[in-house]
C-alpha positions as CSV (number, residue, x, y, z in Angstrom):
1,M,-174.6,-51.0,207.2
2,Q,-173.6,-54.5,206.1
3,R,-172.9,-55.0,202.3
4,R,-175.1,-57.4,200.4
5,D,-173.2,-60.0,198.5
6,F,-173.7,-60.5,194.8
7,Y,-173.6,-63.8,193.1
8,T,-173.6,-64.4,189.4
9,K,-176.4,-66.4,187.8
10,F,-173.7,-68.9,186.7
11,F,-172.4,-69.4,190.3
12,K,-175.9,-69.8,191.5
13,I,-176.7,-72.6,189.0
14,Q,-173.4,-74.3,189.7
15,V,-174.1,-74.4,193.4
16,V,-177.7,-75.6,192.9
17,Q,-176.4,-78.4,190.6
18,E,-173.9,-79.6,193.3
19,C,-176.6,-79.7,195.7
20,E,-178.8,-82.0,193.5
21,M,-176.1,-84.7,193.6
22,P,-177.0,-87.8,195.7
23,G,-175.7,-87.9,199.1
24,V,-174.6,-84.3,199.2
25,S,-175.4,-82.0,202.1
26,V,-176.6,-78.4,201.4
27,A,-174.8,-77.3,204.5
28,A,-171.5,-78.9,203.3
29,I,-171.8,-77.1,199.9
30,A,-172.6,-74.0,201.7
31,M,-169.4,-74.1,203.8
32,M,-167.2,-75.1,200.9
33,N,-168.4,-71.9,199.1
34,G,-168.4,-69.7,202.1
35,I,-172.1,-68.9,202.0
36,S,-175.2,-69.6,204.2
37,A,-177.2,-72.7,203.6
38,K,-180.3,-70.6,203.8
39,V,-179.3,-68.7,200.7
40,I,-178.8,-71.9,198.8
41,R,-182.1,-73.3,199.9
42,R,-183.7,-70.0,198.7
43,W,-181.9,-70.5,195.3
44,T,-183.2,-74.1,194.9
45,R,-186.7,-73.0,195.7
46,T,-186.6,-70.1,193.1
47,S,-184.8,-72.3,190.5
48,S,-187.1,-73.6,187.6
49,R,-186.0,-77.1,188.4
50,P,-186.7,-79.2,191.4
51,P,-184.2,-79.1,194.3
52,Y,-183.5,-82.8,193.9
53,P,-184.3,-85.5,191.5
54,G,-187.8,-87.0,191.9
55,A,-189.4,-83.9,193.5
């Protein structure tokens, strides 16, 4: 059985904030952090703030 990764709330917030910067690709942030872009998109949807300014 595959182990499920655990990410701290601080790490999730940090990654979501990086994705909110203009001109940044979610996929690029995901690769830099060694996680799936789908995971980051889920974090942005479930965060209390919009995934990008103006949303």
